[in-house]
N, C-alpha and C positions, 0 to 999 in steps of 0.2 A: 726664735729666729736664729739660724746658724750664721756663723761668721763667714765673711767672704774669703776668696782665695788670696793668700799672701805668701808667695814664694820666699824662701830664705834670701836675705839680701846678699849674703856671701856668695851665692851662686850666680848673681847677676853679672853679665859680661863674660861668663865662661861659655865654652862650647858654641861659639858663634860661627865657627867654620865647620865644614862638613866632616863626616867620619869616613875613614878609608874602608875599603872592602875587608871583611873579617875572615879569619881562618874557617870559622863555622860556615860562613857564606860560600866559601870555595869548596867546602866538603859537600854541600847540599846539592839538590837538583833544582836547576833554574830553567824555566820554560817561558818562551815568548808566545802567548796565546793569541795576540792580535785583537783581543776584545776586552773592554773594561771589566775588572772584578767588581761585582756588585755586593756580594756577601759571602761569608765563610762561617761554617759552624763545625764544632766537634761532634762526631758521631760515636765517640767513645775511644775506640782504637784507631780511628781514622778521621779524615776531614772531608766534608763536602763543600764545594765552592760554586757559586753561581756567577754567570758572565753575561755581558751585554748582548751577546749573540744567541742567547737562549740555551747555551750548553751548561749542564751541571757536570763538574769533574769530581771524581772520587779519588782521594789520595789515601793510600795504605802504606804502612811501613814496608820498605824493601820490595815494593811492587811498582810497576809502571802505572801512572794515573789512568783511570777509565773515564772517557768522555761520553756523555749521553746527551743527545740533542733533545731537549725537553719542551722548550717554548718557541713560538714564532715571534720573537722579540725578546727584550731583556728579561732575565730572571730578577724579579723584584724582591722576593723574600724567600727564606728557607727556614725550616725547623726540623729538628731531629724526629724521626718516626720510630719511637720505642727503642728497642735494643737490636733491631734487625740490620742496622747499617744503612737503611734507606732513609729518605727525607721526604717531606712534603714541601711543595713549592708553589708560588704564585707568580703570574706574569701579566704583562700588559696585553696579552692575547686573550685575557679573560678566563684562563684555565687554571684550575686548582688540581695539582697532580701529586701522585706518589711516585717517586723516582728512585730506582735501585740500580746499583752497578751490576746486578746479577739477574735481573728479571725485567719483563716488559713494563713500560710506563702504564700506570693506572690513572685514568681521569676520574677524580673524585667529584668534581662539579665543573660546570662551565657557565660563565656569566655574559657570554656574547662580547659586546664591545666594551663592557665595563671591566676595568682592571681588577685583578686580585691584589690588593694593596698590602695586606698583612696576613701572616699565618702563625699558628701557635699549636703546641701539642703538650699533652700531659698524660698521666697514667690512665689509659682507657678512653681518652677523648682527644679530638683534634678540631681545629677551628680555622676559619679564614674570614676576611672581611672584603667587601666590595662596596664602595660608596659609603653610605651611612649604616649599612647592615652588617652585623656579625653573625656568622653561621657556625653552629657547634654540632658535631656528630659524636654519637656514642659508638666506639669502635666495636663493641660486642654485638650490637644488633642493627647498627647502621641508622638508628633514629636520628632525626635532625630537628634542631631548634634554631630559630632565627630571631635576632634581637635588633630592633631599629633604634637609631639614635638621632639627635637633632642635627648633627653635622657629620662630615666624613670621618670615619674611624682613622686615627693616627697611629694606633698601636694596639697589640693584643698580647696577653700573657696569662697563662694558668699559674696558680700557686702549686706547691709541691705535690699535693694529692689530687689536683684537678677538681676540687670542690668549688673553687671560685675562678672566674674569668675576669680579668681586668681589661677594660676597654678605654683607651684614651681618645679624646675628641676635643673640639673647641669648648672652652668653659670648664674643663676638668676631666674627670674620669667617672665611669660607672663600673661597679662591681656586680656581677651576676653570680649569685650563690645557688648551688644545686641542692635542692631539698628532696624529700621523699617523692613528692608528686610534681613539683614544678621548680623553676628557677626564679629567685627573687632578686630584685635590683636594689642597689643602694648608691646614691649619687655623692660624689666628692667634688666640691665646687672650688674652682680657682680660675679667675679671668685669664683669657689668652688661649693660644693654640697649643695643644699637648700632643706629643708624638710617641716615640717608643716608651714602653711601660714595663715595669718589673715589680714583682713581689720580693720582699726580703726573704732569705732562706727560711726564717722562722715564721713567716706569714704575718708578722705584726705590722709591716709597713708596705705602702705602695708608693713608687716613685715614677715620675714621668720626666722626659725631656721636653723642653719648651721651645717655641719659635724664638723667644728672647734668649739671651745668653745666660741661661739658668736652668736648674732642675727644680721640680716641685715635688714634695712628698706629703703623705698623710700618715699619721699614726691611726691605725684602723679602729682601735677600741673606742676612741672618742673623736675621731676625724680632726685631730689637731693638725694644723698646717706646719710644714717645714719648708722654709725657703733656703735653697742652696744656690747662692748667687756669687757674683764677682768674677765671672769668666770673661776673658777678652773675646771669645768666640762661642758659637753654639756647641754645647756638649752633646754631640750626636751619638757617642758610643759610651756604653758603660758595662761593667762586669762585676759580679760579686767575687771577692777575693779575701784571703786572709783568715785568721782564726777568730776574729771578733764577731762578725766579719766586717769588711769595708766594702763600700761601693766605689770602685775605681772608675774614673771618668776621663774623657778627652776634653778638649776645649781650652786648654792653657798650654804653657810652654813645658809642661811636665804632666805626669799622671796625678790627678787630684783625687784623693781617697777619703770618703766620708765614713766616720765610724758609726756603726749601728748596734753596738753592744749596749746593754742596760735598758731601762724602761723608757728612756727618752730619745734613743737613737742619736742623731747628730745635733739635736736641738741644744744650743748653747755651747757647742764644741766647734773647734776649728778642724779642718781636714788635715790629714797627713799628705805629704807629697813625696814623689820619687821619680826616677827616670827623667832627669832634667836634660833638655836638648837646646839650651841657649835661646836663640831667637826663633827657633822652629816651633810650629804649632803641633800639638798632639792631636792626631786625627782618629785614632782607634786604640782601644785597650783590650786586653784579655788576661785571663788567669783563672785560678780555681779557689773555691772556698776551702779553707784549711791550710792553704799554702800562702806564705807571706811574700810572694814574688809577683810583681806586676810586669807584664810585657806591654810596651807602648810603642806604637808606630807614629811617625811624624811626617810633616808636609814635605820634607826634603828626601823622604824615602828611607831614612834610618829607622832601626828598631832597637830599643834599649830595654834591658831588664833591670828593675829596681827592687830594693828590699824594703818591706814595711816593718815598722815596729822593731827595728834592729837595736840591740843594746849598745852598739857602737856605729859610728858613721862608716858606711860601706860605699865603695865606688860602684856606680852603675856599670853593668856589663853591656858592651856594644855587641848586639847579636848580628845586625846587618848594617852595612855602611850606607852612606848617603848616595842616592842615585839621581836626585833632582826631581823624582816623580813621587807624589804623595802616596803613602800607604793607605789603601782603601779597606783592607780586611786583614784580620788576624784570627787564627784559631789554633788551639793547643789540644793535643791528645793526652789521655791519662798517663801514658808512659813517655811523654816528653818529646813528641814530634811537633814541630811548629810549622804552620802554613802562613806565609806572608804574601798578600796580593796587592799589587800596585794599581793605581788608578788607570793606567794605560794598558794593563794586561800582563805584565811580567809577574811571575810567581816564583817563590822560593819554598821548597819543601826540605826540611832539614831536621836531623836528630840532635837534640840538645845534649851536651855532655853533662856528666855528674848528676846531681839531684836537684838542679835548679827548678825543675817543674814540680 
């Protein structure tokens, strides 16, 4: 069992007032879209963001954003579609789409009145879920496999080479592994409702967010359980970052980062923390594997960048000041452009200076 979240006592009482607008913020592009930001993902050199009015916006360096009306209702989920710059998306209109800034929308599937709750992509494969069923397509020949579960699917994720699909649901998760002739299932059991799901970069662990204020993980070689608890709120956002790597998570007053190096991952270890914002709740995190910088958005609208595993104590960088509106989405490009989406629709698109990314 992993230790709970224990912020450094010396930080308590600091940063209880909001942050002022930053120079970076003034340099960036700010847009009032008028619709809630539902999700944002990196497409490599750009970012795609979904909105509550069904629009997917594509942000590219030094170019005006491109808005594509994709769904008749909110964009519920997005995933990168290979290296093409396009995305796959799901909505409450029951449509599973491929959306591009440069080509017509392609409908991959339609489920009528049933929402497309989750989407995922991996090398040569893409997937979506509607209700209790996960659907997986092979990109090369268009063949489809459908996998039913006992309850509504809460999250989907492929591992690095798309040989395994992780499906979160009530009571745990199911891993579907692609064999020569068929897909085989393996169940990971833990009581409760499980939502977003992710494989560790090395494929040794699977982690889910839970309805409770906790994450749960499994070491896949022996299905050993890992409880990551102690959060004051639900950990709805996570990202793999750092050179160990770490799983950075929201749900506390700073980014909470669990170490996954070694044979036991976070078992028996305490998390590192960074990007402390006083009494504000961290709502979303992002970053990259290999880079020890975590970007964290908070409930007052501020965005901080914190350093992991630093040899000396470093001050967090304030990227965006406090607006009073919670940050709903963050996404980072490989060359250091940052997208910030607020809950009520304001977005910031800005180039970070130096080598912070």
